[in-house]
PDB file with SEQRES, HELIX, SHEET and CRYST1 records, atoms N, CA, C and O in Angstrom:
SEQRES   1 A   76  MET GLY THR SER ARG TYR GLY VAL LYS ILE ARG LYS GLN          
SEQRES   2 A   76  GLU ALA ALA VAL LEU LYS GLU LYS ASN LYS HIS HIS PRO          
SEQRES   3 A   76  CYS PRO ARG CYS GLY LYS ASP SER VAL ARG ARG GLU GLY          
SEQRES   4 A   76  HIS ALA ARG TRP ARG CYS HIS SER CYS ASN CYS THR PHE          
SEQRES   5 A   76  ALA GLY GLY ALA TYR SER PRO GLN THR GLU ALA GLY ILE          
SEQRES   6 A   76  ALA SER LYS LYS ALA LEU ALA GLY LYS LYS GLU                  
HELIX    1 AA1 VAL A    8  ASN A   22  1                                  15    
HELIX    2 AA2 GLU A   62  LYS A   75  1                                  14    
SHEET    1 AA1 4 HIS A  25  PRO A  26  0                                        
SHEET    2 AA1 4 ASP A  33  GLY A  39 -1                                        
SHEET    3 AA1 4 ARG A  42  CYS A  45 -1                                        
SHEET    4 AA1 4 THR A  51  ALA A  53 -1                                        
CRYST1    1.000    1.000    1.000  90.00  90.00  90.00 P 1           1          
ATOM      1  N   MET A   1       0.894  -1.160   0.038  1.00  0.00           N  
ATOM      2  CA  MET A   1      -0.055  -0.008   0.011  1.00  0.00           C  
ATOM      3  C   MET A   1       0.885   1.208   0.005  1.00  0.00           C  
ATOM      4  O   MET A   1       1.991   1.188   0.546  1.00  0.00           O  
ATOM      5  N   GLY A   2       0.383   2.245  -0.627  1.00  0.00           N  
ATOM      6  CA  GLY A   2       1.186   3.497  -0.615  1.00  0.00           C  
ATOM      7  C   GLY A   2       1.025   4.307   0.592  1.00  0.00           C  
ATOM      8  O   GLY A   2       0.531   3.824   1.611  1.00  0.00           O  
ATOM      9  N   THR A   3       1.420   5.514   0.519  1.00  0.00           N  
ATOM     10  CA  THR A   3       1.292   6.457   1.668  1.00  0.00           C  
ATOM     11  C   THR A   3      -0.020   7.040   1.684  1.00  0.00           C  
ATOM     12  O   THR A   3      -0.485   7.560   0.670  1.00  0.00           O  
ATOM     13  N   SER A   4      -0.697   6.981   2.862  1.00  0.00           N  
ATOM     14  CA  SER A   4      -1.917   7.649   2.975  1.00  0.00           C  
ATOM     15  C   SER A   4      -1.759   9.067   3.431  1.00  0.00           C  
ATOM     16  O   SER A   4      -0.819   9.331   4.180  1.00  0.00           O  
ATOM     17  N   ARG A   5      -2.578   9.989   3.056  1.00  0.00           N  
ATOM     18  CA  ARG A   5      -2.436  11.374   3.303  1.00  0.00           C  
ATOM     19  C   ARG A   5      -3.697  11.963   3.817  1.00  0.00           C  
ATOM     20  O   ARG A   5      -4.760  11.353   3.711  1.00  0.00           O  
ATOM     21  N   TYR A   6      -3.608  13.143   4.376  1.00  0.00           N  
ATOM     22  CA  TYR A   6      -4.760  14.032   4.755  1.00  0.00           C  
ATOM     23  C   TYR A   6      -5.731  13.409   5.669  1.00  0.00           C  
ATOM     24  O   TYR A   6      -6.894  13.241   5.303  1.00  0.00           O  
ATOM     25  N   GLY A   7      -5.293  13.033   6.913  1.00  0.00           N  
ATOM     26  CA  GLY A   7      -6.286  12.628   7.914  1.00  0.00           C  
ATOM     27  C   GLY A   7      -5.756  11.608   8.768  1.00  0.00           C  
ATOM     28  O   GLY A   7      -5.078  10.671   8.346  1.00  0.00           O  
ATOM     29  N   VAL A   8      -6.095  11.805  10.085  1.00  0.00           N  
ATOM     30  CA  VAL A   8      -5.607  10.814  11.076  1.00  0.00           C  
ATOM     31  C   VAL A   8      -6.377   9.545  10.977  1.00  0.00           C  
ATOM     32  O   VAL A   8      -5.824   8.471  11.213  1.00  0.00           O  
ATOM     33  N   LYS A   9      -7.590   9.619  10.651  1.00  0.00           N  
ATOM     34  CA  LYS A   9      -8.502   8.365  10.699  1.00  0.00           C  
ATOM     35  C   LYS A   9      -7.973   7.378   9.552  1.00  0.00           C  
ATOM     36  O   LYS A   9      -7.790   6.184   9.791  1.00  0.00           O  
ATOM     37  N   ILE A  10      -7.752   7.908   8.373  1.00  0.00           N  
ATOM     38  CA  ILE A  10      -7.310   7.036   7.301  1.00  0.00           C  
ATOM     39  C   ILE A  10      -5.864   6.443   7.591  1.00  0.00           C  
ATOM     40  O   ILE A  10      -5.550   5.308   7.233  1.00  0.00           O  
ATOM     41  N   ARG A  11      -5.063   7.249   8.228  1.00  0.00           N  
ATOM     42  CA  ARG A  11      -3.739   6.713   8.596  1.00  0.00           C  
ATOM     43  C   ARG A  11      -3.719   5.656   9.570  1.00  0.00           C  
ATOM     44  O   ARG A  11      -2.957   4.695   9.463  1.00  0.00           O  
ATOM     45  N   LYS A  12      -4.625   5.818  10.625  1.00  0.00           N  
ATOM     46  CA  LYS A  12      -4.883   4.806  11.589  1.00  0.00           C  
ATOM     47  C   LYS A  12      -5.471   3.520  10.969  1.00  0.00           C  
ATOM     48  O   LYS A  12      -5.059   2.416  11.325  1.00  0.00           O  
ATOM     49  N   GLN A  13      -6.410   3.665  10.066  1.00  0.00           N  
ATOM     50  CA  GLN A  13      -6.927   2.508   9.419  1.00  0.00           C  
ATOM     51  C   GLN A  13      -5.901   1.754   8.532  1.00  0.00           C  
ATOM     52  O   GLN A  13      -5.914   0.524   8.493  1.00  0.00           O  
ATOM     53  N   GLU A  14      -5.071   2.440   7.868  1.00  0.00           N  
ATOM     54  CA  GLU A  14      -4.037   1.891   7.062  1.00  0.00           C  
ATOM     55  C   GLU A  14      -2.965   1.157   7.970  1.00  0.00           C  
ATOM     56  O   GLU A  14      -2.475   0.079   7.634  1.00  0.00           O  
ATOM     57  N   ALA A  15      -2.638   1.809   9.134  1.00  0.00           N  
ATOM     58  CA  ALA A  15      -1.670   1.175  10.082  1.00  0.00           C  
ATOM     59  C   ALA A  15      -2.273  -0.113  10.578  1.00  0.00           C  
ATOM     60  O   ALA A  15      -1.531  -1.084  10.730  1.00  0.00           O  
ATOM     61  N   ALA A  16      -3.533  -0.199  10.836  1.00  0.00           N  
ATOM     62  CA  ALA A  16      -4.144  -1.425  11.382  1.00  0.00           C  
ATOM     63  C   ALA A  16      -4.154  -2.508  10.393  1.00  0.00           C  
ATOM     64  O   ALA A  16      -3.928  -3.668  10.739  1.00  0.00           O  
ATOM     65  N   VAL A  17      -4.422  -2.163   9.102  1.00  0.00           N  
ATOM     66  CA  VAL A  17      -4.438  -3.168   8.071  1.00  0.00           C  
ATOM     67  C   VAL A  17      -3.000  -3.732   7.824  1.00  0.00           C  
ATOM     68  O   VAL A  17      -2.801  -4.936   7.658  1.00  0.00           O  
ATOM     69  N   LEU A  18      -2.035  -2.811   7.810  1.00  0.00           N  
ATOM     70  CA  LEU A  18      -0.696  -3.249   7.575  1.00  0.00           C  
ATOM     71  C   LEU A  18      -0.083  -4.148   8.694  1.00  0.00           C  
ATOM     72  O   LEU A  18       0.672  -5.088   8.444  1.00  0.00           O  
ATOM     73  N   LYS A  19      -0.467  -3.783   9.941  1.00  0.00           N  
ATOM     74  CA  LYS A  19      -0.023  -4.614  11.143  1.00  0.00           C  
ATOM     75  C   LYS A  19      -0.709  -5.933  11.018  1.00  0.00           C  
ATOM     76  O   LYS A  19      -0.024  -6.916  11.302  1.00  0.00           O  
ATOM     77  N   GLU A  20      -1.968  -6.129  10.634  1.00  0.00           N  
ATOM     78  CA  GLU A  20      -2.625  -7.357  10.455  1.00  0.00           C  
ATOM     79  C   GLU A  20      -1.984  -8.242   9.383  1.00  0.00           C  
ATOM     80  O   GLU A  20      -1.779  -9.442   9.563  1.00  0.00           O  
ATOM     81  N   LYS A  21      -1.666  -7.557   8.213  1.00  0.00           N  
ATOM     82  CA  LYS A  21      -1.098  -8.204   7.083  1.00  0.00           C  
ATOM     83  C   LYS A  21       0.314  -8.742   7.364  1.00  0.00           C  
ATOM     84  O   LYS A  21       0.640  -9.826   6.882  1.00  0.00           O  
ATOM     85  N   ASN A  22       1.125  -8.066   8.086  1.00  0.00           N  
ATOM     86  CA  ASN A  22       2.471  -8.458   8.370  1.00  0.00           C  
ATOM     87  C   ASN A  22       2.729  -9.353   9.546  1.00  0.00           C  
ATOM     88  O   ASN A  22       3.848  -9.850   9.669  1.00  0.00           O  
ATOM     89  N   LYS A  23       1.796  -9.594  10.406  1.00  0.00           N  
ATOM     90  CA  LYS A  23       2.006 -10.406  11.534  1.00  0.00           C  
ATOM     91  C   LYS A  23       1.912 -11.867  11.091  1.00  0.00           C  
ATOM     92  O   LYS A  23       1.494 -12.195   9.980  1.00  0.00           O  
ATOM     93  N   HIS A  24       2.365 -12.795  12.111  1.00  0.00           N  
ATOM     94  CA  HIS A  24       2.230 -14.179  11.887  1.00  0.00           C  
ATOM     95  C   HIS A  24       0.888 -14.641  12.283  1.00  0.00           C  
ATOM     96  O   HIS A  24       0.348 -14.156  13.278  1.00  0.00           O  
ATOM     97  N   HIS A  25       0.310 -15.553  11.565  1.00  0.00           N  
ATOM     98  CA  HIS A  25      -0.989 -16.097  11.752  1.00  0.00           C  
ATOM     99  C   HIS A  25      -0.993 -17.560  12.034  1.00  0.00           C  
ATOM    100  O   HIS A  25      -0.025 -18.225  11.667  1.00  0.00           O  
ATOM    101  N   PRO A  26      -1.989 -18.124  12.652  1.00  0.00           N  
ATOM    102  CA  PRO A  26      -1.931 -19.619  12.906  1.00  0.00           C  
ATOM    103  C   PRO A  26      -2.193 -20.403  11.665  1.00  0.00           C  
ATOM    104  O   PRO A  26      -3.007 -19.974  10.847  1.00  0.00           O  
ATOM    105  N   CYS A  27      -1.542 -21.548  11.465  1.00  0.00           N  
ATOM    106  CA  CYS A  27      -1.754 -22.414  10.359  1.00  0.00           C  
ATOM    107  C   CYS A  27      -3.003 -23.201  10.521  1.00  0.00           C  
ATOM    108  O   CYS A  27      -3.221 -23.748  11.601  1.00  0.00           O  
ATOM    109  N   PRO A  28      -3.892 -23.307   9.474  1.00  0.00           N  
ATOM    110  CA  PRO A  28      -5.068 -24.159   9.563  1.00  0.00           C  
ATOM    111  C   PRO A  28      -4.696 -25.660   9.613  1.00  0.00           C  
ATOM    112  O   PRO A  28      -5.504 -26.420  10.147  1.00  0.00           O  
ATOM    113  N   ARG A  29      -3.581 -26.139   9.121  1.00  0.00           N  
ATOM    114  CA  ARG A  29      -3.144 -27.481   9.102  1.00  0.00           C  
ATOM    115  C   ARG A  29      -2.402 -27.887  10.406  1.00  0.00           C  
ATOM    116  O   ARG A  29      -2.850 -28.792  11.111  1.00  0.00           O  
ATOM    117  N   CYS A  30      -1.299 -27.236  10.716  1.00  0.00           N  
ATOM    118  CA  CYS A  30      -0.465 -27.626  11.793  1.00  0.00           C  
ATOM    119  C   CYS A  30      -0.737 -26.787  13.082  1.00  0.00           C  
ATOM    120  O   CYS A  30      -0.375 -27.234  14.170  1.00  0.00           O  
ATOM    121  N   GLY A  31      -1.315 -25.680  12.990  1.00  0.00           N  
ATOM    122  CA  GLY A  31      -1.618 -24.839  14.166  1.00  0.00           C  
ATOM    123  C   GLY A  31      -0.564 -23.919  14.696  1.00  0.00           C  
ATOM    124  O   GLY A  31      -0.808 -23.172  15.643  1.00  0.00           O  
ATOM    125  N   LYS A  32       0.659 -23.958  14.079  1.00  0.00           N  
ATOM    126  CA  LYS A  32       1.718 -23.069  14.521  1.00  0.00           C  
ATOM    127  C   LYS A  32       1.472 -21.703  13.955  1.00  0.00           C  
ATOM    128  O   LYS A  32       0.802 -21.531  12.938  1.00  0.00           O  
ATOM    129  N   ASP A  33       2.080 -20.652  14.699  1.00  0.00           N  
ATOM    130  CA  ASP A  33       1.956 -19.253  14.229  1.00  0.00           C  
ATOM    131  C   ASP A  33       3.059 -19.003  13.274  1.00  0.00           C  
ATOM    132  O   ASP A  33       4.009 -18.298  13.613  1.00  0.00           O  
ATOM    133  N   SER A  34       2.981 -19.583  12.009  1.00  0.00           N  
ATOM    134  CA  SER A  34       3.990 -19.349  11.017  1.00  0.00           C  
ATOM    135  C   SER A  34       3.456 -19.139   9.695  1.00  0.00           C  
ATOM    136  O   SER A  34       4.149 -19.392   8.710  1.00  0.00           O  
ATOM    137  N   VAL A  35       2.242 -18.682   9.588  1.00  0.00           N  
ATOM    138  CA  VAL A  35       1.591 -18.290   8.255  1.00  0.00           C  
ATOM    139  C   VAL A  35       2.005 -16.932   7.900  1.00  0.00           C  
ATOM    140  O   VAL A  35       1.800 -16.043   8.726  1.00  0.00           O  
ATOM    141  N   ARG A  36       2.529 -16.667   6.843  1.00  0.00           N  
ATOM    142  CA  ARG A  36       2.850 -15.347   6.276  1.00  0.00           C  
ATOM    143  C   ARG A  36       2.235 -15.121   4.881  1.00  0.00           C  
ATOM    144  O   ARG A  36       1.863 -16.062   4.180  1.00  0.00           O  
ATOM    145  N   ARG A  37       2.151 -13.903   4.533  1.00  0.00           N  
ATOM    146  CA  ARG A  37       1.488 -13.558   3.225  1.00  0.00           C  
ATOM    147  C   ARG A  37       2.548 -13.655   2.151  1.00  0.00           C  
ATOM    148  O   ARG A  37       3.625 -13.069   2.262  1.00  0.00           O  
ATOM    149  N   GLU A  38       2.211 -14.445   1.053  1.00  0.00           N  
ATOM    150  CA  GLU A  38       3.115 -14.586  -0.047  1.00  0.00           C  
ATOM    151  C   GLU A  38       2.784 -13.607  -1.125  1.00  0.00           C  
ATOM    152  O   GLU A  38       3.705 -13.032  -1.705  1.00  0.00           O  
ATOM    153  N   GLY A  39       1.605 -13.387  -1.423  1.00  0.00           N  
ATOM    154  CA  GLY A  39       1.077 -12.447  -2.423  1.00  0.00           C  
ATOM    155  C   GLY A  39      -0.332 -12.124  -2.195  1.00  0.00           C  
ATOM    156  O   GLY A  39      -0.903 -12.449  -1.154  1.00  0.00           O  
ATOM    157  N   HIS A  40      -0.912 -11.481  -3.163  1.00  0.00           N  
ATOM    158  CA  HIS A  40      -2.316 -11.043  -3.018  1.00  0.00           C  
ATOM    159  C   HIS A  40      -3.247 -12.289  -2.771  1.00  0.00           C  
ATOM    160  O   HIS A  40      -3.450 -13.147  -3.629  1.00  0.00           O  
ATOM    161  N   ALA A  41      -3.769 -12.296  -1.553  1.00  0.00           N  
ATOM    162  CA  ALA A  41      -4.651 -13.439  -1.142  1.00  0.00           C  
ATOM    163  C   ALA A  41      -4.023 -14.845  -1.177  1.00  0.00           C  
ATOM    164  O   ALA A  41      -4.729 -15.851  -1.245  1.00  0.00           O  
ATOM    165  N   ARG A  42      -2.719 -14.890  -1.132  1.00  0.00           N  
ATOM    166  CA  ARG A  42      -2.041 -16.196  -1.034  1.00  0.00           C  
ATOM    167  C   ARG A  42      -1.180 -16.201   0.297  1.00  0.00           C  
ATOM    168  O   ARG A  42      -0.405 -15.280   0.559  1.00  0.00           O  
ATOM    169  N   TRP A  43      -1.352 -17.210   1.051  1.00  0.00           N  
ATOM    170  CA  TRP A  43      -0.783 -17.402   2.281  1.00  0.00           C  
ATOM    171  C   TRP A  43      -0.002 -18.799   2.413  1.00  0.00           C  
ATOM    172  O   TRP A  43      -0.410 -19.816   1.853  1.00  0.00           O  
ATOM    173  N   ARG A  44       1.089 -18.760   3.160  1.00  0.00           N  
ATOM    174  CA  ARG A  44       1.893 -19.997   3.193  1.00  0.00           C  
ATOM    175  C   ARG A  44       2.500 -20.124   4.619  1.00  0.00           C  
ATOM    176  O   ARG A  44       3.037 -19.189   5.213  1.00  0.00           O  
ATOM    177  N   CYS A  45       2.349 -21.433   5.118  1.00  0.00           N  
ATOM    178  CA  CYS A  45       2.928 -21.762   6.424  1.00  0.00           C  
ATOM    179  C   CYS A  45       4.362 -22.148   6.203  1.00  0.00           C  
ATOM    180  O   CYS A  45       4.656 -23.047   5.416  1.00  0.00           O  
ATOM    181  N   HIS A  46       5.256 -21.478   6.889  1.00  0.00           N  
ATOM    182  CA  HIS A  46       6.704 -21.766   6.785  1.00  0.00           C  
ATOM    183  C   HIS A  46       7.137 -23.052   7.540  1.00  0.00           C  
ATOM    184  O   HIS A  46       8.247 -23.563   7.391  1.00  0.00           O  
ATOM    185  N   SER A  47       6.203 -23.518   8.334  1.00  0.00           N  
ATOM    186  CA  SER A  47       6.564 -24.778   9.106  1.00  0.00           C  
ATOM    187  C   SER A  47       6.256 -26.055   8.236  1.00  0.00           C  
ATOM    188  O   SER A  47       7.108 -26.891   7.934  1.00  0.00           O  
ATOM    189  N   CYS A  48       4.952 -26.095   7.879  1.00  0.00           N  
ATOM    190  CA  CYS A  48       4.511 -27.352   7.188  1.00  0.00           C  
ATOM    191  C   CYS A  48       4.393 -27.130   5.585  1.00  0.00           C  
ATOM    192  O   CYS A  48       4.043 -28.044   4.838  1.00  0.00           O  
ATOM    193  N   ASN A  49       4.708 -25.870   5.145  1.00  0.00           N  
ATOM    194  CA  ASN A  49       4.681 -25.555   3.712  1.00  0.00           C  
ATOM    195  C   ASN A  49       3.324 -25.613   3.056  1.00  0.00           C  
ATOM    196  O   ASN A  49       3.215 -25.760   1.839  1.00  0.00           O  
ATOM    197  N   CYS A  50       2.260 -25.493   3.889  1.00  0.00           N  
ATOM    198  CA  CYS A  50       0.880 -25.455   3.406  1.00  0.00           C  
ATOM    199  C   CYS A  50       0.601 -24.075   2.797  1.00  0.00           C  
ATOM    200  O   CYS A  50       0.792 -23.023   3.408  1.00  0.00           O  
ATOM    201  N   THR A  51       0.126 -24.164   1.526  1.00  0.00           N  
ATOM    202  CA  THR A  51      -0.280 -22.858   0.768  1.00  0.00           C  
ATOM    203  C   THR A  51      -1.772 -22.895   0.565  1.00  0.00           C  
ATOM    204  O   THR A  51      -2.347 -23.898   0.143  1.00  0.00           O  
ATOM    205  N   PHE A  52      -2.369 -21.791   0.873  1.00  0.00           N  
ATOM    206  CA  PHE A  52      -3.786 -21.654   0.754  1.00  0.00           C  
ATOM    207  C   PHE A  52      -4.218 -20.197   0.445  1.00  0.00           C  
ATOM    208  O   PHE A  52      -3.485 -19.241   0.699  1.00  0.00           O  
ATOM    209  N   ALA A  53      -5.446 -20.077  -0.117  1.00  0.00           N  
ATOM    210  CA  ALA A  53      -5.999 -18.797  -0.474  1.00  0.00           C  
ATOM    211  C   ALA A  53      -6.764 -18.312   0.702  1.00  0.00           C  
ATOM    212  O   ALA A  53      -7.428 -19.093   1.384  1.00  0.00           O  
ATOM    213  N   GLY A  54      -6.681 -16.944   0.974  1.00  0.00           N  
ATOM    214  CA  GLY A  54      -7.439 -16.269   1.928  1.00  0.00           C  
ATOM    215  C   GLY A  54      -7.785 -14.879   1.562  1.00  0.00           C  
ATOM    216  O   GLY A  54      -7.976 -14.583   0.382  1.00  0.00           O  
ATOM    217  N   GLY A  55      -7.872 -14.056   2.468  1.00  0.00           N  
ATOM    218  CA  GLY A  55      -8.237 -12.614   2.191  1.00  0.00           C  
ATOM    219  C   GLY A  55      -7.028 -11.961   1.751  1.00  0.00           C  
ATOM    220  O   GLY A  55      -5.953 -12.557   1.826  1.00  0.00           O  
ATOM    221  N   ALA A  56      -7.121 -10.666   1.254  1.00  0.00           N  
ATOM    222  CA  ALA A  56      -6.054  -9.926   0.744  1.00  0.00           C  
ATOM    223  C   ALA A  56      -5.044  -9.536   1.855  1.00  0.00           C  
ATOM    224  O   ALA A  56      -3.825  -9.535   1.685  1.00  0.00           O  
ATOM    225  N   TYR A  57      -5.673  -9.203   3.011  1.00  0.00           N  
ATOM    226  CA  TYR A  57      -4.738  -8.683   4.112  1.00  0.00           C  
ATOM    227  C   TYR A  57      -4.893  -9.522   5.369  1.00  0.00           C  
ATOM    228  O   TYR A  57      -4.340  -9.137   6.399  1.00  0.00           O  
ATOM    229  N   SER A  58      -5.559 -10.568   5.357  1.00  0.00           N  
ATOM    230  CA  SER A  58      -5.655 -11.508   6.521  1.00  0.00           C  
ATOM    231  C   SER A  58      -6.008 -12.926   5.893  1.00  0.00           C  
ATOM    232  O   SER A  58      -6.615 -12.993   4.824  1.00  0.00           O  
ATOM    233  N   PRO A  59      -5.620 -14.019   6.572  1.00  0.00           N  
ATOM    234  CA  PRO A  59      -5.799 -15.314   5.975  1.00  0.00           C  
ATOM    235  C   PRO A  59      -7.314 -15.702   5.987  1.00  0.00           C  
ATOM    236  O   PRO A  59      -7.705 -16.505   5.140  1.00  0.00           O  
ATOM    237  N   GLN A  60      -8.133 -15.212   6.837  1.00  0.00           N  
ATOM    238  CA  GLN A  60      -9.531 -15.446   6.918  1.00  0.00           C  
ATOM    239  C   GLN A  60     -10.335 -14.189   6.918  1.00  0.00           C  
ATOM    240  O   GLN A  60     -10.116 -13.336   7.778  1.00  0.00           O  
ATOM    241  N   THR A  61     -11.282 -14.016   5.980  1.00  0.00           N  
ATOM    242  CA  THR A  61     -12.167 -12.910   6.074  1.00  0.00           C  
ATOM    243  C   THR A  61     -13.384 -13.144   6.926  1.00  0.00           C  
ATOM    244  O   THR A  61     -13.711 -14.290   7.232  1.00  0.00           O  
ATOM    245  N   GLU A  62     -14.066 -12.085   7.319  1.00  0.00           N  
ATOM    246  CA  GLU A  62     -15.278 -12.212   8.092  1.00  0.00           C  
ATOM    247  C   GLU A  62     -16.342 -12.978   7.405  1.00  0.00           C  
ATOM    248  O   GLU A  62     -17.102 -13.693   8.058  1.00  0.00           O  
ATOM    249  N   ALA A  63     -16.445 -12.853   5.978  1.00  0.00           N  
ATOM    250  CA  ALA A  63     -17.401 -13.577   5.285  1.00  0.00           C  
ATOM    251  C   ALA A  63     -17.092 -15.062   5.285  1.00  0.00           C  
ATOM    252  O   ALA A  63     -17.993 -15.897   5.361  1.00  0.00           O  
ATOM    253  N   GLY A  64     -15.733 -15.401   5.194  1.00  0.00           N  
ATOM    254  CA  GLY A  64     -15.389 -16.758   5.208  1.00  0.00           C  
ATOM    255  C   GLY A  64     -15.664 -17.461   6.511  1.00  0.00           C  
ATOM    256  O   GLY A  64     -16.103 -18.611   6.522  1.00  0.00           O  
ATOM    257  N   ILE A  65     -15.418 -16.805   7.574  1.00  0.00           N  
ATOM    258  CA  ILE A  65     -15.735 -17.293   8.882  1.00  0.00           C  
ATOM    259  C   ILE A  65     -17.218 -17.538   9.085  1.00  0.00           C  
ATOM    260  O   ILE A  65     -17.607 -18.569   9.633  1.00  0.00           O  
ATOM    261  N   ALA A  66     -18.062 -16.587   8.645  1.00  0.00           N  
ATOM    262  CA  ALA A  66     -19.484 -16.708   8.751  1.00  0.00           C  
ATOM    263  C   ALA A  66     -20.018 -17.917   7.922  1.00  0.00           C  
ATOM    264  O   ALA A  66     -20.929 -18.621   8.356  1.00  0.00           O  
ATOM    265  N   SER A  67     -19.428 -18.132   6.731  1.00  0.00           N  
ATOM    266  CA  SER A  67     -19.861 -19.213   5.872  1.00  0.00           C  
ATOM    267  C   SER A  67     -19.503 -20.548   6.445  1.00  0.00           C  
ATOM    268  O   SER A  67     -20.258 -21.511   6.318  1.00  0.00           O  
ATOM    269  N   LYS A  68     -18.331 -20.616   7.090  1.00  0.00           N  
ATOM    270  CA  LYS A  68     -17.884 -21.870   7.779  1.00  0.00           C  
ATOM    271  C   LYS A  68     -18.876 -22.200   8.914  1.00  0.00           C  
ATOM    272  O   LYS A  68     -19.266 -23.358   9.068  1.00  0.00           O  
ATOM    273  N   LYS A  69     -19.291 -21.187   9.715  1.00  0.00           N  
ATOM    274  CA  LYS A  69     -20.221 -21.412  10.853  1.00  0.00           C  
ATOM    275  C   LYS A  69     -21.563 -21.926  10.272  1.00  0.00           C  
ATOM    276  O   LYS A  69     -22.184 -22.845  10.806  1.00  0.00           O  
ATOM    277  N   ALA A  70     -21.976 -21.294   9.158  1.00  0.00           N  
ATOM    278  CA  ALA A  70     -23.311 -21.701   8.581  1.00  0.00           C  
ATOM    279  C   ALA A  70     -23.177 -23.139   8.089  1.00  0.00           C  
ATOM    280  O   ALA A  70     -24.088 -23.941   8.294  1.00  0.00           O  
ATOM    281  N   LEU A  71     -22.163 -23.450   7.504  1.00  0.00           N  
ATOM    282  CA  LEU A  71     -22.032 -24.884   6.863  1.00  0.00           C  
ATOM    283  C   LEU A  71     -21.904 -25.919   8.080  1.00  0.00           C  
ATOM    284  O   LEU A  71     -22.432 -27.029   8.010  1.00  0.00           O  
ATOM    285  N   ALA A  72     -21.213 -25.521   9.139  1.00  0.00           N  
ATOM    286  CA  ALA A  72     -21.109 -26.390  10.310  1.00  0.00           C  
ATOM    287  C   ALA A  72     -22.454 -26.633  10.958  1.00  0.00           C  
ATOM    288  O   ALA A  72     -22.723 -27.734  11.438  1.00  0.00           O  
ATOM    289  N   GLY A  73     -23.283 -25.642  10.976  1.00  0.00           N  
ATOM    290  CA  GLY A  73     -24.601 -25.753  11.516  1.00  0.00           C  
ATOM    291  C   GLY A  73     -25.507 -26.673  10.679  1.00  0.00           C  
ATOM    292  O   GLY A  73     -26.342 -27.405  11.212  1.00  0.00           O  
ATOM    293  N   LYS A  74     -25.320 -26.614   9.401  1.00  0.00           N  
ATOM    294  CA  LYS A  74     -26.136 -27.495   8.459  1.00  0.00           C  
ATOM    295  C   LYS A  74     -25.672 -29.002   8.600  1.00  0.00           C  
ATOM    296  O   LYS A  74     -26.519 -29.883   8.446  1.00  0.00           O  
ATOM    297  N   LYS A  75     -24.520 -29.293   8.852  1.00  0.00           N  
ATOM    298  CA  LYS A  75     -23.969 -30.609   8.892  1.00  0.00           C  
ATOM    299  C   LYS A  75     -24.585 -31.268  10.149  1.00  0.00           C  
ATOM    300  O   LYS A  75     -24.915 -32.453  10.089  1.00  0.00           O  
ATOM    301  N   GLU A  76     -24.748 -30.589  11.230  1.00  0.00           N  
ATOM    302  CA  GLU A  76     -25.206 -31.164  12.453  1.00  0.00           C  
ATOM    303  C   GLU A  76     -26.663 -31.575  12.465  1.00  0.00           C  
ATOM    304  O   GLU A  76     -27.153 -32.081  13.474  1.00  0.00           O  
TER     305      GLU A  76                                                      
END                                                                             
């Protein structure tokens, strides 16, 4: 992302997105906090080498989490 200008609110939002994008996330396969972003919506665990698609700035989006909950409710 480029530099945001003209306002504290937009700079804080950008900082929060970049912090979420660059931190380590838990792996869905092995559970270790070693998932990093490889590219746009591509995530890879450096421990078990699992590559998967996710959100652009986080491995799981709110819509994806909601759909998993809905599917889990239908299976029961």
